[in-house]
C-alpha positions in Angstrom: 47.5 15.1 -72.2 47.4 18.0 -70.6 47.5 17.8 -66.6 46.1 20.2 -64.4 47.1 21.0 -60.3 44.0 20.8 -58.0 44.5 23.9 -55.5 45.2 22.6 -52.2 42.1 22.8 -50.0 43.0 23.6 -46.1 41.6 21.4 -43.0 39.5 23.3 -41.1 40.9 23.4 -37.3 37.7 22.2 -35.4 34.0 23.7 -35.2 33.4 27.1 -35.0 31.6 28.8 -32.0 28.4 29.3 -33.7 28.4 25.8 -34.7 28.8 24.7 -31.7 26.0 26.7 -30.0 23.5 25.8 -33.0 24.3 22.1 -31.5 23.9 22.9 -27.9 20.4 24.4 -29.1 19.5 21.3 -30.9 20.5 18.9 -28.1 18.5 21.1 -25.7 15.4 21.1 -27.7 16.0 17.3 -28.1 16.3 16.6 -24.2 13.3 19.1 -23.8 11.2 16.6 -25.6 12.3 13.6 -25.1 12.8 13.9 -21.1 9.3 14.1 -20.4 8.5 11.3 -22.9 11.2 9.5 -21.1 9.7 10.3 -17.6 6.0 9.7 -18.5 7.1 6.1 -20.1 9.3 5.0 -16.8 6.0 6.7 -14.5 4.0 4.3 -16.4 5.9 1.4 -16.3 6.2 1.7 -12.4 2.7 2.3 -12.3 2.0 -0.5 -14.4 4.7 -2.7 -12.1 2.0 -1.9 -8.9 -0.9 -2.7 -10.9 0.5 -6.5 -11.5 1.2 -6.2 -7.3 -2.3 -5.2 -6.7 -3.5 -8.4 -8.9 -1.1 -10.4 -6.9 -3.2 -9.3 -3.9 -6.0 -9.8 -5.5 -5.3 -13.7 -6.1 -3.8 -14.1 -2.4 -7.2 -12.6 -1.1 -8.8 -15.3 -3.2 -6.8 -18.1 -1.7 -7.7 -16.8 1.8 -11.3 -16.8 0.6 -10.9 -20.3 -0.4 -8.7 -21.4 2.6 -11.7 -20.1 5.1 -14.5 -19.1 3.3 -14.7 -15.3 3.4 -12.5 -12.2 2.7 -10.3 -10.6 5.5 -12.0 -7.8 7.7 -10.2 -4.3 7.2 -9.9 -3.5 10.9 -10.0 -5.8 14.3 -8.7 -5.3 18.0 -6.6 -8.0 18.8 -7.0 -8.9 22.4 -4.6 -10.5 24.9 -6.9 -11.2 27.6 -10.3 -13.0 27.7 -11.9 -9.6 29.3 -10.6 -7.9 26.3 -12.3 -10.3 24.0 -15.4 -10.3 26.2 -15.8 -6.7 25.6 -15.7 -6.8 21.9 -18.4 -8.8 20.3 -17.8 -7.4 17.2 -13.8 -8.5 17.0 -15.2 -11.8 18.6 -17.7 -12.4 15.8 -15.0 -11.5 13.2 -12.3 -13.9 14.3 -15.1 -16.8 14.4 -15.8 -16.0 11.1 -12.1 -17.3 10.1 -11.4 -19.6 13.1 -14.7 -21.3 14.4 -13.0 -22.8 17.1 -10.7 -20.0 18.4 -10.4 -20.1 22.2 -10.4 -16.4 23.1 -9.8 -17.3 26.8 -6.3 -18.2 26.2 -4.0 -15.9 27.4 -1.8 -14.1 24.7 1.3 -11.9 23.8 1.0 -10.2 20.7 3.3 -7.2 21.4 6.3 -8.8 23.4 5.3 -7.8 26.8 5.3 -4.3 25.0 1.7 -2.1 24.6 0.9 0.7 22.7 -2.2 1.1 24.9 -3.1 0.3 28.7 -5.8 -2.3 27.8 -3.0 -4.1 26.2 -4.7 -4.6 22.5 -3.9 -4.0 19.1 -5.7 -2.3 16.6 -5.3 -3.4 13.0 -6.1 -0.8 10.3 -7.4 -1.6 6.8 -3.6 -1.4 5.6 -2.7 -3.7 8.6 -5.1 -6.6 8.4 -3.6 -6.6 4.6 -0.7 -7.6 5.9 -1.7 -9.5 8.7 -4.4 -12.0 7.2 -2.6 -12.8 3.8 0.7 -12.8 5.9 0.1 -14.4 9.1 1.6 -13.7 12.3 5.0 -10.9 12.0 8.4 -11.5 13.3 10.7 -8.9 13.5 14.8 -9.2 13.5 17.1 -7.7 15.4 17.6 -5.1 12.4 13.6 -4.2 12.6 13.2 -5.9 9.0 9.6 -7.9 9.2 8.8 -11.4 8.1 5.6 -13.0 8.0 5.4 -16.5 9.4 1.7 -17.4 8.5 -1.1 -19.1 11.2 -0.8 -22.0 13.5 -2.4 -24.9 12.3 -4.0 -25.2 16.1 -7.6 -24.3 15.6 -7.6 -23.5 19.0 -5.3 -20.4 18.7 -4.2 -19.8 15.0 -2.0 -16.7 16.4 0.6 -19.1 18.0 3.9 -17.9 17.0 6.0 -20.4 14.8 8.2 -22.4 17.1 12.0 -21.4 16.6 13.7 -24.5 15.6 10.9 -26.6 14.1 9.4 -27.6 10.9 6.0 -26.4 11.5 3.5 -26.6 9.0 1.5 -23.4 8.9 -1.2 -21.7 7.3 -0.1 -19.3 5.0 1.8 -16.8 4.1 -0.6 -16.3 1.3 1.1 -13.6 -0.2 5.0 -13.0 -0.6 5.7 -9.4 1.6 8.8 -7.9 0.3 10.2 -7.4 4.0 12.1 -3.8 2.9 8.2 -2.7 2.1 7.0 -3.5 5.4 6.7 -0.9 7.4 5.0 0.0 10.7 2.5 3.8 11.0 1.5 3.8 14.7 -0.3 5.9 16.7 3.1 7.1 18.1 6.2 6.2 16.2 8.0 5.8 19.7 5.5 2.7 20.3 5.5 0.1 17.7 3.3 -2.5 18.0 5.0 -4.9 15.3 2.2 -4.9 13.0 3.8 -4.0 9.8 1.5 -2.3 6.5 3.0 -2.7 3.0 3.8 -0.1 0.7 4.3 -0.1 -3.0 7.2 -0.2 -5.2 7.3 3.4 -6.4 10.0 5.4 -5.6 10.0 7.2 -2.3 7.0 5.8 -1.2 5.5 7.3 2.2 2.0 5.8 2.6 1.0 2.5 2.4 -1.5 0.4 0.2 -5.1 0.7 1.4 -7.3 -2.2 1.9 -11.2 -1.5 2.4 -13.5 -4.5 3.0 -17.2 -4.7 2.2 -17.6 -7.5 4.7 -18.3 -10.2 2.3 -21.2 -7.9 0.8 -22.7 -6.4 3.5 -21.4 -3.1 3.0 -18.2 -1.2 3.7 -17.5 0.2 7.2 -15.6 3.7 7.5 -13.6 2.4 10.2 -11.5 0.4 8.0 -9.9 3.3 6.0 -8.0 4.8 9.0 -4.0 4.8 8.2 -1.8 6.5 10.2 1.0 8.6 8.2 3.6 10.3 9.8 5.0 13.7 8.1 8.9 13.7 8.5 10.0 17.0 9.3 6.8 18.1 10.4 7.4 18.8 14.0 4.4 21.0 14.7 2.0 18.2 13.5 4.0 14.8 12.8 1.1 12.5 13.0 -2.5 12.5 10.3 -5.0 9.9 11.4 -6.4 9.5 8.0 -10.1 8.8 7.2 -10.1 7.4 3.9 -14.0 6.6 2.3 -14.1 3.9 -0.2 -14.7 4.9 -3.5 -18.3 5.0 -5.0 -19.6 4.9 -9.0 -21.6 8.1 -8.1 -22.5 10.8 -5.8 -24.6 8.8 -3.0 -24.3 5.8 -5.3 -23.0 2.0 -5.3 -19.4 1.6 -4.3 -17.0 -0.1 -6.6 -16.4 -3.5 -6.1 -19.8 -3.9 -3.7 -19.3 -7.5 -2.8 -15.4 -7.8 -2.1 -12.4 -5.0 -1.6 -11.1 -2.1 -2.7 -7.6 -2.1 -2.5 -5.9 1.3 -3.6 -2.2 2.6 -4.0 -1.6 6.3 -3.5 0.4 6.3 -6.4 3.2 8.8 -6.7 1.7 12.2 -5.5 1.1 14.8 -4.4 0.5 13.1 -1.1 -0.2 16.7 0.2 -3.3 19.2 -0.8 -3.3 23.1 -1.4 -4.1 23.7 2.4 -0.5 21.6 2.9 -2.7 18.5 4.6 -1.0 15.1 4.0 -3.7 13.2 2.4 -2.5 10.5 -0.3 -5.5 8.5 -1.2 -7.0 12.5 -1.9 -10.2 13.4 -0.9 -12.8 12.8 -3.6 -15.7 10.2 -2.7 -16.7 9.5 -6.4 -14.9 7.8 -8.9 -16.7 8.3 -13.0 -14.3 6.5 -15.2 -16.3 9.0 -17.3 -15.1 12.4 -15.6 -11.8 11.7 -13.7 -11.5 15.6 -14.1 -13.5 15.6 -11.3 -11.1 13.9 -9.0 -8.5 15.7 -6.9 -5.0 15.8 -7.8 -4.5 13.7 -4.6 -7.1 11.1 -5.9 -6.1 11.3 -10.0 -2.6 8.9 -9.3 -4.1 6.5 -7.0 -3.8 3.0 -8.7 -6.4 0.4 -7.5 -8.0 -3.1 -8.4 -11.6 -1.5 -9.8 -9.8 1.3 -12.2 -9.1 -0.6 -15.5 -5.5 1.6 -16.7 -4.7 1.3 -13.2 -4.7 5.1 -12.0 -8.0 6.7 -11.8 -6.8 9.3 -13.9 -5.2 7.9 -17.0 
């Protein structure tokens, strides 16, 4: 048998520059395709978590109603003096609907000796009412972190603070608010009143959940939609007092959740409109699931308890 010697094939030293460039182009194309896809998946995952949390807040409000017979109001003035309560029949009516034996003549110090105005009162917005009525009396530690302590079971004075060192039975909290997401939004950042609101879990969120109550079916009050928002770095206009109306199903038509409440997360943003105004909850008054293109960009990313898919515009 005759044997044949195969020619020796030289080993390649590495990739050519052209091959490396081709690989880099392919990687770039894949990244251009995958990054938006992965970003969209991450966004939807985070928004789904907010939707679940909104459902938990709804459940907590249901527990509150089962305990007290009504949904919480979405705005309330807490007065420290009997004279203050005497001048506020609407506030007295809201408190008595929940605590019929409440004593308005008991002096109280909601502000621990500090008042954000001369009348000695706390004005709770809808965002703050959500935390106050589900969480109870707030307690702030030395690091400025809040914890919610529920309400006293004394029917004459449910706003009594928790007594240190005691194993006191309390009403609530009805919801476990993560301390890291409780913040204050006040008329002046330098004069906090100690009553926080609650932000969702989205990264870099700057505005709280909005709570709007239908007053147990009697109708929504526009005053409940006021929320303070502070624009970081805007020294010319550091404070915006947003008025946010409940969403309607059609222009001039019925509101969504006409017998209960609306809970609204401002979503990822953008929170500014084309004029540079800070409006995290948007400017549209109508939400029509069949025509979401009519929503402003600031409304479109809102996550609510009445939009089936979470976001107003999927």
